N, C-alpha and C positions, 0 to 999 in steps of 0.2 A: 169707614163703613165702603165711601162711594169710591177709594182706591183700591179698598181689596179687590168691592166687585169688578174694578177694574183688569187690576192684575190676573184675578181668576178668568175671565171675560178672554182677555189678551192671550193669556198660555194655554186656553180652551182652544181657540181658533190657530194660535202656532202646533199642538200638537196633533190638531185635524189635519193642515194642509203636512204635516212632516208623515204622516199615518200615509195620505193621497201621493206624495211623491215617492216616498219608499214601495209604496203596493203599484206605484208606475213601475218605476225600476225594480222589484225581484219577475213582476210579470214582461215585460219590456224586453230589456236589458239580462234578464237573469240573474241579478243580486241575490246573494244566499244570505241570510241572518243566518247567523252561528246559535246566537241565544237571545231568544224573547227575549227577557227580562232584561237584560242587561239592554237592549236593544230602546225597547218603554223608557227604561231608566234613563238612559243616557237622554231620548225625546222627549220625556215630561222635563225634565232638570233641563234642558235648552230652551224649552217653550217657559219654564218660570224665567230663565234669565233674561230670554226678548223681552219678556212680558215686563218685567222688572226695567231694563233698561232703555222701555218705549214707554212707560214713566219719569224716567230720568229727563229724556228729553222734553217731554210734554212740562215736566217742569222747571225748565231753563230757555226752555222757548219761551219766547214773551207773546207771541203772536202764531196763530199756525202756520205761518209763510216758512217765519224762523223754525217750528220744529220740523218744518219740512226739511231745511234744509240740512241742520243737524243731523237730522239721522239719513237724510240722504250721503252727507259726506261722510259718517260715522261709519255706517253700513256698509260703503266701499272698500274702506281701511281694514275694518276689524274682518270682513270676509277675506280682503289681498290678506293682511297677516296670520290671519286663521289658517293658511292653509288650502282655503277651498278653492281657488283655483290653480294656482301651482303647490305641489307637497310641499311640508314646512322641511323635511330631509333633506328636501334642494337649497332650501336656503345656505347662506354662512353661517358658520358655529354662531357666530356674535349675535345672529337676527337670530336664529333658533332661539337662543337660550331669553332674547327679549320676547319674544312670542310665546313665551310661558307667563306672560301680565295678560295676553290677549283673552276673552273667555271664549271664543271659537274658535279657539285653536284647539283647546279644550274638548269640544266639542265634535270639532274634526278627526281629534284622536280618538275617544269615544266610539264614534262611528265604523272609523276604519278598524278599531280593534274588530268589533261583531259584524261584523261583514269581512271586507276583504281579508284581513288578520285571520279569522275564524275562533275569535279568541271567546270566553265567556264571559259571566257578570264580574269574575273578580274584577279582569281586565279594564272592563267599563266603570267599576265603583270609584277609584282616584278621578276620573272625567265627570261621572256625576257630582260626587263632592266641591270640588271645585265649582262648577258650573251654578250649583249650591248658594257658594259663598258667594260666587259675582251677584247671583238674585238678590241674596241679603243685601249685600252692600249698595246694588242699585237701589232697590225698592227703600231701605232705610236714608238714602239721601236723598230720594224723591221726596219720601213722607215726610221728611228736616225742611225740604226746600216750600214744600206746599206748607206746609204752617207757619213757616217761617214769613211765607208771603199775607197770612191770612190771617197772621198777630198786625202787621206794619196799616 
């Protein structure tokens, strides 16, 4: 129950941040969201994936300082490989294929679909499904690690 509470609170915070960031993008930079349901779906799935990843980092970090270091390093790598700094279509072909195993790549692609590319919910659906799969994987691994450590 505690882990579920942490997961949901983390996802709620991440969703709120995403909403605030895109509100500024819409108001200041005139970003257009072509499909609100697709955007909300991608944002919620991203929030769940992010919260699951946070639980995973907490499970494997022995101390708060170690967890913070792991989180900082992993976040930088995930953002870089996910295409948030440089669009993934600029990467060499082999790296584009490699980044399909990176959850942030799917988030960026989903958000790109419902903003810049002007596509609908169907274009965001694959991004949402992959992010949910990563959320389940990360959360499952975190729960397993916490249970294993508790049994010791």
